[in-house]
KEDO-700876 format. One record per residue: residue number from 1; x, y, z of N, C-alpha, C in turn. Coordinates in nm, 2 decimals, always signed. Layout:
BEGIN
NODE num    n.x    n.y    n.z   ca.x   ca.y   ca.z    c.x    c.y    c.z
NODE NUM      X      Y      Z      X      Y      Z      X      Y      Z
...
***
This chain:
BEGIN
NODE num    n.x    n.y    n.z   ca.x   ca.y   ca.z    c.x    c.y    c.z
NODE   1  -3.70  -0.52  -0.15  -3.64  -0.63  -0.13  -3.61  -0.65  +0.02
NODE   2  -3.63  -0.78  +0.08  -3.60  -0.79  +0.21  -3.45  -0.82  +0.24
NODE   3  -3.40  -0.75  +0.34  -3.26  -0.76  +0.37  -3.22  -0.90  +0.44
NODE   4  -3.12  -0.95  +0.39  -3.07  -1.07  +0.47  -3.01  -1.06  +0.58
NODE   5  -2.98  -1.17  +0.67  -2.92  -1.14  +0.79  -2.77  -1.10  +0.77
NODE   6  -2.73  -1.16  +0.64  -2.57  -1.12  +0.63  -2.56  -0.98  +0.57
NODE   7  -2.65  -0.92  +0.49  -2.65  -0.79  +0.46  -2.67  -0.68  +0.57
NODE   8  -2.77  -0.73  +0.68  -2.79  -0.65  +0.80  -2.67  -0.64  +0.89
NODE   9  -2.59  -0.75  +0.89  -2.47  -0.76  +0.96  -2.36  -0.66  +0.90
NODE  10  -2.35  -0.68  +0.77  -2.25  -0.58  +0.70  -2.31  -0.45  +0.74
NODE  11  -2.42  -0.40  +0.72  -2.45  -0.27  +0.75  -2.41  -0.23  +0.89
NODE  12  -2.44  -0.31  +0.99  -2.42  -0.29  +1.13  -2.26  -0.27  +1.13
NODE  13  -2.19  -0.37  +1.08  -2.03  -0.33  +1.07  -1.99  -0.20  +1.03
NODE  14  -2.06  -0.17  +0.92  -2.01  -0.05  +0.82  -2.02  +0.06  +0.91
NODE  15  -2.16  +0.09  +0.95  -2.20  +0.18  +1.03  -2.10  +0.22  +1.16
NODE  16  -2.08  +0.10  +1.23  -2.00  +0.11  +1.35  -1.82  +0.11  +1.33
NODE  17  -1.80  +0.12  +1.20  -1.65  +0.10  +1.15  -1.60  +0.24  +1.18
NODE  18  -1.48  +0.23  +1.26  -1.40  +0.34  +1.29  -1.36  +0.43  +1.18
NODE  19  -1.30  +0.37  +1.07  -1.26  +0.43  +0.95  -1.37  +0.50  +0.86
NODE  20  -1.50  +0.43  +0.87  -1.63  +0.49  +0.80  -1.65  +0.62  +0.88
NODE  21  -1.64  +0.61  +1.02  -1.68  +0.73  +1.10  -1.56  +0.85  +1.07
NODE  22  -1.45  +0.81  +1.08  -1.35  +0.91  +1.05  -1.35  +0.97  +0.92
NODE  23  -1.39  +0.90  +0.82  -1.41  +0.94  +0.67  -1.51  +1.05  +0.68
NODE  24  -1.61  +1.02  +0.72  -1.73  +1.13  +0.73  -1.68  +1.25  +0.81
NODE  25  -1.61  +1.23  +0.91  -1.58  +1.34  +1.01  -1.47  +1.42  +0.91
NODE  26  -1.37  +1.37  +0.85  -1.26  +1.43  +0.78  -1.28  +1.49  +0.63
NODE  27  -1.40  +1.44  +0.60  -1.45  +1.47  +0.45  -1.40  +1.38  +0.34
NODE  28  -1.36  +1.26  +0.37  -1.32  +1.16  +0.28  -1.43  +1.10  +0.21
NODE  29  -1.44  +1.06  +0.08  -1.56  +1.01  +0.03  -1.56  +0.84  +0.07
NODE  30  -1.46  +0.79  +0.10  -1.48  +0.65  +0.15  -1.37  +0.62  +0.27
NODE  31  -1.38  +0.50  +0.30  -1.28  +0.47  +0.41  -1.15  +0.41  +0.36
NODE  32  -1.17  +0.39  +0.22  -1.06  +0.35  +0.14  -0.94  +0.46  +0.12
NODE  33  -0.98  +0.59  +0.15  -0.89  +0.69  +0.17  -0.77  +0.65  +0.27
NODE  34  -0.80  +0.60  +0.37  -0.70  +0.58  +0.48  -0.61  +0.47  +0.43
NODE  35  -0.65  +0.39  +0.35  -0.55  +0.26  +0.31  -0.45  +0.34  +0.22
NODE  36  -0.49  +0.44  +0.13  -0.39  +0.51  +0.06  -0.29  +0.59  +0.13
NODE  37  -0.36  +0.65  +0.23  -0.30  +0.74  +0.31  -0.20  +0.68  +0.40
NODE  38  -0.21  +0.55  +0.45  -0.12  +0.48  +0.54  +0.00  +0.43  +0.43
NODE  39  -0.05  +0.38  +0.33  +0.05  +0.33  +0.21  +0.15  +0.45  +0.17
NODE  40  +0.09  +0.56  +0.16  +0.18  +0.68  +0.11  +0.26  +0.72  +0.22
NODE  41  +0.23  +0.74  +0.34  +0.31  +0.78  +0.45  +0.42  +0.69  +0.45
NODE  42  +0.40  +0.57  +0.43  +0.50  +0.47  +0.45  +0.60  +0.47  +0.32
NODE  43  +0.55  +0.48  +0.21  +0.63  +0.45  +0.08  +0.65  +0.58  -0.01
NODE  44  +0.59  +0.70  +0.02  +0.60  +0.82  -0.02  +0.59  +0.81  -0.18
NODE  45  +0.47  +0.76  -0.22  +0.45  +0.74  -0.36  +0.40  +0.88  -0.43
NODE  46  +0.32  +0.95  -0.36  +0.25  +1.09  -0.42  +0.34  +1.19  -0.40
NODE  47  +0.43  +1.23  -0.53  +0.50  +1.36  -0.51  +0.43  +1.47  -0.57
NODE  48  +0.48  +1.60  -0.53  +0.43  +1.72  -0.58  +0.46  +1.72  -0.73
NODE  49  +0.37  +1.74  -0.80  +0.38  +1.76  -0.96  +0.36  +1.64  -1.03
NODE  50  +0.32  +1.51  -0.95  +0.31  +1.40  -1.04  +0.19  +1.37  -1.11
NODE  51  +0.19  +1.29  -1.23  +0.09  +1.25  -1.28  +0.03  +1.11  -1.23
NODE  52  -0.10  +1.10  -1.21  -0.13  +0.98  -1.11  -0.24  +0.93  -1.20
NODE  53  -0.25  +0.80  -1.23  -0.38  +0.73  -1.29  -0.43  +0.64  -1.17
NODE  54  -0.56  +0.68  -1.15  -0.66  +0.59  -1.06  -0.75  +0.52  -1.13
NODE  55  -0.73  +0.38  -1.13  -0.81  +0.29  -1.20  -0.92  +0.23  -1.08
NODE  56  -1.05  +0.23  -1.13  -1.13  +0.18  -1.01  -1.17  +0.30  -0.91
NODE  57  -1.19  +0.42  -0.97  -1.18  +0.54  -0.86  -1.30  +0.56  -0.79
NODE  58  -1.42  +0.52  -0.84  -1.55  +0.56  -0.76  -1.55  +0.50  -0.64
NODE  59  -1.58  +0.57  -0.52  -1.65  +0.70  -0.52  -1.54  +0.81  -0.52
NODE  60  -1.42  +0.79  -0.50  -1.32  +0.90  -0.52  -1.23  +0.92  -0.41
NODE  61  -1.22  +0.82  -0.31  -1.15  +0.84  -0.19  -0.99  +0.85  -0.23
NODE  62  -0.95  +0.77  -0.30  -0.80  +0.76  -0.35  -0.78  +0.88  -0.43
NODE  63  -0.87  +0.92  -0.51  -0.84  +1.05  -0.60  -0.83  +1.16  -0.52
NODE  64  -0.90  +1.17  -0.40  -0.89  +1.28  -0.31  -0.76  +1.28  -0.26
NODE  65  -0.72  +1.18  -0.21  -0.60  +1.17  -0.13  -0.49  +1.22  -0.25
NODE  66  -0.49  +1.16  -0.36  -0.38  +1.17  -0.45  -0.39  +1.33  -0.51
NODE  67  -0.50  +1.40  -0.53  -0.49  +1.54  -0.57  -0.44  +1.60  -0.46
NODE  68  -0.48  +1.60  -0.34  -0.43  +1.68  -0.22  -0.27  +1.69  -0.22
NODE  69  -0.21  +1.55  -0.26  -0.07  +1.53  -0.22  +0.01  +1.57  -0.34
NODE  70  -0.04  +1.56  -0.48  +0.04  +1.61  -0.58  +0.03  +1.75  -0.62
NODE  71  -0.09  +1.82  -0.54  -0.10  +1.97  -0.57  -0.16  +2.00  -0.69
NODE  72  -0.18  +2.13  -0.71  -0.23  +2.19  -0.83  -0.13  +2.18  -0.96
NODE  73  +0.00  +2.15  -0.93  +0.10  +2.13  -1.04  +0.09  +1.98  -1.08
NODE  74  +0.03  +1.90  -1.02  +0.01  +1.75  -1.06  -0.12  +1.74  -1.14
NODE  75  -0.14  +1.63  -1.17  -0.25  +1.55  -1.24  -0.32  +1.45  -1.18
NODE  76  -0.43  +1.40  -1.18  -0.49  +1.29  -1.14  -0.60  +1.26  -1.24
NODE  77  -0.58  +1.14  -1.31  -0.67  +1.10  -1.39  -0.74  +0.97  -1.34
NODE  78  -0.88  +0.98  -1.33  -0.95  +0.88  -1.25  -1.04  +0.81  -1.35
NODE  79  -1.06  +0.69  -1.34  -1.15  +0.62  -1.43  -1.23  +0.52  -1.36
NODE  80  -1.35  +0.50  -1.40  -1.43  +0.39  -1.33  -1.57  +0.37  -1.41
NODE  81  -1.62  +0.25  -1.40  -1.73  +0.19  -1.48  -1.85  +0.29  -1.42
NODE  82  -1.87  +0.33  -1.31  -1.96  +0.40  -1.24  -1.93  +0.54  -1.23
NODE  83  -2.02  +0.62  -1.23  -2.02  +0.77  -1.23  -1.96  +0.82  -1.10
NODE  84  -1.87  +0.92  -1.10  -1.82  +0.98  -0.98  -1.84  +1.13  -0.98
NODE  85  -1.88  +1.19  -0.86  -1.89  +1.31  -0.85  -1.77  +1.39  -0.87
NODE  86  -1.75  +1.50  -0.93  -1.63  +1.59  -0.96  -1.56  +1.61  -0.84
NODE  87  -1.41  +1.62  -0.87  -1.33  +1.65  -0.74  -1.23  +1.75  -0.82
NODE  88  -1.20  +1.84  -0.74  -1.10  +1.96  -0.79  -0.96  +1.89  -0.85
NODE  89  -0.93  +1.91  -0.96  -0.81  +1.89  -1.03  -0.80  +1.74  -1.07
NODE  90  -0.90  +1.66  -1.07  -0.92  +1.53  -1.11  -0.99  +1.51  -1.23
NODE  91  -0.93  +1.47  -1.34  -1.02  +1.44  -1.46  -1.07  +1.30  -1.48
NODE  92  -1.20  +1.29  -1.48  -1.27  +1.17  -1.46  -1.32  +1.11  -1.61
NODE  93  -1.30  +0.99  -1.63  -1.35  +0.92  -1.74  -1.44  +0.80  -1.69
NODE  94  -1.56  +0.81  -1.74  -1.64  +0.68  -1.71  -1.64  +0.59  -1.83
NODE  95  -1.62  +0.47  -1.79  -1.61  +0.36  -1.89  -1.54  +0.24  -1.84
NODE  96  -1.55  +0.14  -1.89  -1.49  +0.01  -1.87  -1.34  -0.02  -1.92
NODE  97  -1.24  -0.02  -1.82  -1.10  -0.02  -1.87  -1.08  -0.13  -1.95
NODE  98  -1.15  -0.25  -1.95  -1.13  -0.36  -2.05  -1.16  -0.30  -2.19
NODE  99  -1.23  -0.20  -2.21  -1.28  -0.17  -2.37  -1.16  -0.08  -2.42
NODE 100  -1.13  -0.13  -2.54  -1.03  -0.04  -2.61  -1.05  +0.12  -2.63
NODE 101  -1.19  +0.14  -2.66  -1.22  +0.28  -2.66  -1.18  +0.37  -2.55
NODE 102  -1.22  +0.31  -2.43  -1.20  +0.35  -2.29  -1.06  +0.38  -2.28
NODE 103  -0.98  +0.29  -2.29  -0.83  +0.29  -2.28  -0.77  +0.40  -2.38
NODE 104  -0.83  +0.41  -2.51  -0.79  +0.52  -2.60  -0.81  +0.66  -2.54
NODE 105  -0.92  +0.68  -2.47  -0.96  +0.80  -2.40  -0.87  +0.84  -2.28
NODE 106  -0.82  +0.73  -2.22  -0.72  +0.75  -2.12  -0.58  +0.79  -2.16
NODE 107  -0.55  +0.72  -2.28  -0.41  +0.74  -2.32  -0.41  +0.87  -2.38
NODE 108  -0.52  +0.93  -2.44  -0.52  +1.05  -2.52  -0.49  +1.16  -2.40
NODE 109  -0.57  +1.14  -2.29  -0.56  +1.24  -2.19  -0.42  +1.25  -2.12
NODE 110  -0.35  +1.15  -2.12  -0.20  +1.12  -2.06  -0.12  +1.19  -2.17
NODE 111  -0.16  +1.17  -2.29  -0.06  +1.23  -2.40  +0.07  +1.19  -2.39
NODE 112  +0.18  +1.27  -2.39  +0.32  +1.23  -2.40  +0.38  +1.24  -2.25
NODE 113  +0.30  +1.27  -2.15  +0.35  +1.27  -2.02  +0.38  +1.13  -1.97
NODE 114  +0.47  +1.13  -1.88  +0.50  +0.99  -1.82  +0.42  +1.00  -1.68
NODE 115  +0.38  +0.87  -1.63  +0.31  +0.87  -1.53  +0.38  +0.83  -1.41
NODE 116  +0.37  +0.90  -1.28  +0.45  +0.86  -1.17  +0.39  +0.75  -1.08
NODE 117  +0.27  +0.74  -1.09  +0.19  +0.62  -1.01  +0.06  +0.59  -1.09
NODE 118  +0.05  +0.45  -1.11  -0.06  +0.41  -1.13  -0.12  +0.31  -1.03
NODE 119  -0.24  +0.35  -0.98  -0.30  +0.28  -0.87  -0.44  +0.24  -0.91
NODE 120  -0.46  +0.08  -0.86  -0.56  +0.02  -0.90  -0.64  -0.04  -0.79
NODE 121  -0.74  +0.01  -0.76  -0.85  -0.05  -0.66  -0.96  -0.12  -0.73
NODE 122  -0.95  -0.15  -0.85  -1.04  -0.22  -0.92  -1.09  -0.36  -0.87
NODE 123  -1.22  -0.37  -0.88  -1.29  -0.49  -0.85  -1.40  -0.52  -0.95
NODE 124  -1.42  -0.64  -0.99  -1.52  -0.68  -1.07  -1.66  -0.68  -0.99
NODE 125  -1.78  -0.70  -1.07  -1.90  -0.73  -1.01  -1.88  -0.87  -0.97
NODE 126  -1.91  -0.92  -0.84  -1.89  -1.05  -0.79  -1.99  -1.14  -0.83
NODE 127  -1.97  -1.26  -0.88  -2.07  -1.36  -0.90  -2.11  -1.45  -0.78
NODE 128  -2.01  -1.43  -0.69  -2.03  -1.53  -0.56  -1.96  -1.68  -0.59
NODE 129  -1.92  -1.70  -0.70  -1.86  -1.82  -0.73  -1.70  -1.79  -0.72
NODE 130  -1.63  -1.83  -0.62  -1.50  -1.79  -0.59  -1.38  -1.81  -0.71
NODE 131  -1.39  -1.91  -0.77  -1.29  -1.94  -0.89  -1.32  -1.83  -1.00
NODE 132  -1.44  -1.80  -1.02  -1.48  -1.71  -1.12  -1.44  -1.58  -1.09
NODE 133  -1.49  -1.53  -0.98  -1.44  -1.39  -0.91  -1.29  -1.36  -0.89
NODE 134  -1.22  -1.48  -0.86  -1.07  -1.46  -0.86  -1.01  -1.43  -0.98
NODE 135  -1.06  -1.52  -1.08  -1.01  -1.50  -1.22  -1.03  -1.36  -1.27
NODE 136  -1.15  -1.30  -1.24  -1.18  -1.16  -1.29  -1.10  -1.06  -1.22
NODE 137  -1.08  -1.08  -1.09  -0.99  -0.99  -1.02  -0.84  -0.98  -1.08
NODE 138  -0.80  -1.11  -1.08  -0.66  -1.11  -1.13  -0.64  -1.06  -1.28
NODE 139  -0.76  -1.08  -1.36  -0.75  -1.02  -1.49  -0.74  -0.87  -1.50
NODE 140  -0.82  -0.81  -1.39  -0.82  -0.67  -1.39  -0.67  -0.61  -1.35
NODE 141  -0.61  -0.70  -1.26  -0.49  -0.66  -1.20  -0.39  -0.66  -1.32
NODE 142  -0.40  -0.77  -1.41  -0.30  -0.80  -1.51  -0.31  -0.68  -1.61
NODE 143  -0.44  -0.63  -1.64  -0.44  -0.52  -1.73  -0.39  -0.39  -1.69
NODE 144  -0.40  -0.37  -1.53  -0.34  -0.26  -1.48  -0.19  -0.27  -1.48
NODE 145  -0.13  -0.39  -1.48  +0.02  -0.40  -1.49  +0.06  -0.38  -1.63
NODE 146  -0.02  -0.43  -1.73  +0.02  -0.39  -1.89  +0.02  -0.25  -1.90
NODE 147  -0.09  -0.18  -1.86  -0.09  -0.05  -1.87  +0.02  +0.04  -1.79
NODE 148  +0.05  -0.02  -1.69  +0.18  +0.03  -1.63  +0.31  +0.04  -1.70
NODE 149  +0.31  -0.07  -1.76  +0.45  -0.12  -1.84  +0.46  -0.02  -1.95
NODE 150  +0.33  +0.04  -2.01  +0.33  +0.10  -2.12  +0.34  +0.25  -2.08
NODE 151  +0.28  +0.29  -1.96  +0.29  +0.46  -1.94  +0.37  +0.50  -1.81
NODE 152  +0.43  +0.41  -1.73  +0.50  +0.47  -1.61  +0.63  +0.52  -1.67
NODE 153  +0.67  +0.64  -1.60  +0.82  +0.66  -1.62  +0.91  +0.56  -1.54
NODE 154  +1.04  +0.57  -1.58  +1.14  +0.44  -1.54  +1.12  +0.42  -1.38
NODE 155  +1.11  +0.54  -1.29  +1.12  +0.51  -1.17  +0.99  +0.52  -1.10
NODE 156  +0.89  +0.50  -1.17  +0.74  +0.50  -1.15  +0.69  +0.39  -1.07
NODE 157  +0.57  +0.38  -1.00  +0.53  +0.27  -0.92  +0.38  +0.24  -0.98
NODE 158  +0.36  +0.12  -0.94  +0.22  +0.05  -0.95  +0.16  -0.01  -0.82
NODE 159  +0.05  +0.04  -0.77  +0.00  -0.01  -0.66  -0.15  -0.08  -0.68
NODE 160  -0.15  -0.20  -0.67  -0.28  -0.28  -0.70  -0.33  -0.36  -0.60
NODE 161  -0.47  -0.37  -0.61  -0.55  -0.46  -0.49  -0.55  -0.59  -0.58
NODE 162  -0.52  -0.70  -0.50  -0.52  -0.84  -0.53  -0.57  -0.93  -0.40
NODE 163  -0.62  -1.03  -0.45  -0.67  -1.13  -0.34  -0.59  -1.26  -0.35
NODE 164  -0.53  -1.31  -0.22  -0.47  -1.42  -0.24  -0.54  -1.54  -0.29
NODE 165  -0.51  -1.63  -0.38  -0.59  -1.75  -0.44  -0.53  -1.79  -0.57
NODE 166  -0.62  -1.85  -0.63  -0.58  -1.89  -0.77  -0.51  -1.78  -0.86
NODE 167  -0.38  -1.80  -0.92  -0.31  -1.71  -0.99  -0.24  -1.60  -0.93
NODE 168  -0.25  -1.58  -0.80  -0.18  -1.50  -0.70  -0.03  -1.52  -0.74
NODE 169  +0.03  -1.63  -0.71  +0.16  -1.64  -0.73  +0.21  -1.62  -0.88
NODE 170  +0.12  -1.65  -0.98  +0.16  -1.61  -1.11  +0.19  -1.45  -1.13
NODE 171  +0.08  -1.39  -1.08  +0.09  -1.24  -1.08  +0.19  -1.16  -1.02
NODE 172  +0.22  -1.24  -0.90  +0.32  -1.18  -0.83  +0.46  -1.21  -0.89
NODE 173  +0.48  -1.32  -0.97  +0.60  -1.31  -1.05  +0.61  -1.23  -1.15
NODE 174  +0.50  -1.20  -1.22  +0.50  -1.09  -1.34  +0.53  -0.97  -1.28
NODE 175  +0.48  -0.94  -1.16  +0.51  -0.79  -1.11  +0.67  -0.80  -1.08
NODE 176  +0.72  -0.91  -1.02  +0.88  -0.92  -1.00  +0.94  -0.92  -1.14
NODE 177  +0.90  -0.96  -1.23  +0.97  -0.96  -1.38  +0.96  -0.81  -1.42
NODE 178  +0.84  -0.73  -1.39  +0.85  -0.60  -1.43  +0.91  -0.49  -1.35
NODE 179  +0.91  -0.50  -1.21  +0.97  -0.40  -1.13  +1.08  -0.44  -1.03
NODE 180  +1.19  -0.35  -1.03  +1.30  -0.39  -0.95  +1.27  -0.43  -0.81
NODE 181  +1.17  -0.36  -0.74  +1.12  -0.39  -0.61  +0.97  -0.41  -0.58
NODE 182  +0.93  -0.52  -0.52  +0.79  -0.55  -0.52  +0.77  -0.59  -0.37
NODE 183  +0.66  -0.51  -0.31  +0.64  -0.54  -0.16  +0.49  -0.57  -0.16
NODE 184  +0.45  -0.62  -0.04  +0.32  -0.65  -0.01  +0.28  -0.56  +0.11
NODE 185  +0.16  -0.48  +0.09  +0.12  -0.41  +0.18  -0.04  -0.45  +0.22
NODE 186  -0.06  -0.44  +0.36  -0.19  -0.47  +0.41  -0.21  -0.35  +0.53
NODE 187  -0.28  -0.24  +0.47  -0.30  -0.13  +0.57  -0.39  -0.16  +0.69
NODE 188  -0.39  -0.09  +0.79  -0.48  -0.12  +0.90  -0.63  -0.10  +0.87
NODE 189  -0.65  +0.00  +0.76  -0.79  +0.04  +0.73  -0.85  -0.10  +0.65
NODE 190  -0.77  -0.20  +0.61  -0.81  -0.30  +0.53  -0.88  -0.41  +0.64
NODE 191  -0.99  -0.43  +0.63  -1.06  -0.52  +0.71  -0.99  -0.64  +0.74
NODE 192  -0.98  -0.70  +0.88  -0.90  -0.82  +0.90  -0.94  -0.94  +0.83
NODE 193  -1.08  -0.95  +0.82  -1.14  -1.08  +0.76  -1.13  -1.06  +0.62
NODE 194  -1.10  -0.94  +0.55  -1.08  -0.93  +0.40  -0.95  -1.01  +0.36
NODE 195  -0.97  -1.08  +0.24  -0.85  -1.14  +0.18  -0.76  -1.05  +0.11
NODE 196  -0.81  -0.92  +0.10  -0.74  -0.82  +0.00  -0.60  -0.79  +0.05
NODE 197  -0.52  -0.78  -0.05  -0.38  -0.73  -0.01  -0.35  -0.62  -0.13
NODE 198  -0.24  -0.54  -0.10  -0.18  -0.46  -0.21  -0.05  -0.49  -0.25
NODE 199  -0.03  -0.51  -0.37  +0.11  -0.52  -0.43  +0.18  -0.39  -0.47
NODE 200  +0.28  -0.35  -0.43  +0.34  -0.22  -0.48  +0.47  -0.26  -0.55
NODE 201  +0.47  -0.22  -0.67  +0.59  -0.25  -0.76  +0.66  -0.10  -0.79
NODE 202  +0.79  -0.09  -0.77  +0.85  +0.01  -0.80  +0.99  +0.00  -0.90
NODE 203  +1.00  +0.13  -0.98  +1.11  +0.12  -1.08  +1.10  +0.00  -1.18
NODE 204  +1.08  +0.04  -1.30  +1.07  -0.05  -1.40  +1.21  -0.11  -1.44
NODE 205  +1.19  -0.25  -1.47  +1.32  -0.31  -1.50  +1.36  -0.28  -1.64
***
């Protein structure tokens, strides 16, 4: 298939991206690792011995950061629709988070432990229709929030990627109804032209 000008421009930007180059140099699987590193340095989310759930984990940049910071005494459970190469001390479940059977697997692995951090970098397959894509993105965010309500320990946290647009304010209100504090994070590694933001909710109401 012939590449379009847009895809060529994206590839050129990607190859020249400082964070892409740093990720290769430092052994991170994706530039997204730097987003979590920056947020965690600021907000101290990943504590030693913590149980962490990583939704939308592939290729594994966030899981790499999480397992290094929670240590061997902690646990990272990662989930994605796509396959992911193994990472030490990360239990990976391949499947669609929207399906009950996959959710059951995830809950079975958590068992009776309470989760310290749920992080969601999930994104749907994009259709190119903004209203449709935004609705799908917010649906995934809402599912992540619902999961967090059920499994977080009282002082736990939920970090989720969202895009400003339709239903953003509604979701923000749901976050504020669920958590005592909710803040917006836009890490330096998030491209300026990207509309993505990260919402961080802490301590269940």
